[in-house]
N, C-alpha and C positions, 0 to 999 in steps of 0.2 A: 414405450420403448426406453430400456435402460442403456445408456451409452458409458463405455469403460473410458476412464481417464487413467492410464497407466494401470495399476492394480487396484485402483478405486473405481466405483461407479459413481455418476453425478449424483445421484440421490444422497449417497453417503457423503460425498463432499460437501454438498449444500447443508445436510443435517449438522456436519461439523462446523459448518460457517454459522449456522443458526445458534448452535450451542454456544461457541465463542461470543456471538454477539448477545446472547442472553445473559452472560456474566457480566454486562454493563461495562466492560473494560473498553470498549469502543465507544462508549458514550453516546454522542449525538451523530456519529459517523452512519451515513445511509448504508443499509445492507448492499446495495449495488457496488458502492465504492469498495466496501470490504471484500466482496466477491471479486471484484476486479483486481484488487491488490493481491489477494490470495492466488488467483488463478495465474496473474503475471508472474508472481513469486515461484509458484510451482513450475512454471515453464523454464525458469532459469535454474532452479535448484533440484529437479527432478520430480516426477509425478509418482511420488511414493508417499506411503502413509507418514513417514518421518518428516517429509517436506511439508506436507499438509499441516501437521502439528507445528512445525517450526515457523511456517508463513503465517498461520493464524496468530500464534504467539507474537509474531513481529509486527502485525497490524495493530494487535491490542496494546503493545507497548508504545508504539507510535502515537496511538490515539490517546494514551494516558499522558502523554508529554505535549502533544501539538494539538490545540482546538481544531474543530473541523473547518472552520472558515480559514485558518492559517494553513492546513494541509491543501485546502482547495486552491487557495493563492499561489502556494509554491509549485503545485502540479500544473496549474496554468501558466505560470513563469516558465517552467521547464518545457512544456509543450509549445508555447509561442517562440522561445528562444531557439528552436529548431528550424523555425521558418527562414526563408532566405530574404534578403533585402536590408536596407539601411534601417527601416523601422525595427527589425528583429533585434538590432542592438539595443534598444530601450529595454527589451526583456531579458537580455543577458547582462548588461552593465550598469542599470540603474540601482541606486541604493535599496529600494524596496525589493527589486527582484534578488539581489544579491543576499539581503537580510532573510528573505523567505527561503531561499535555497539553504542557506546555512542552519537555520532552524530545523529544517527537515532533514538534512544531512546528519545533524546531531542526534536527532531522534532515531534515525535510521542506524546509526553507530551503536546507540545504546541497545536497540532491538537486536542487532547482530551478536553483541556481546551476551544478551540474556537469553537469547532463542535458538542460535546456531551453535 
């Protein structure tokens, strides 16, 4: 069964993700991470062919700047900072959390300039 994502079908979207990853721009980023980023980006920017291309470009740029282990660390800090309680402050206010978020934000800003 083929499901539609806006004007795209899922097989087309995943084929485009595979093509983007085969260009080796995403280096050692797992395919699931790339797909998750692109799908989330498309939800924010519209589910169009242009959004697919821009979002695929964006994760490629981020991957060319930020090694996967740094990306994973920043995403973990970001996710954990959304929790409640005193312990969540560690994920928001610690020097490693701030450094990881800053590195990822800079890469995302560069990706926005290049891709959108």
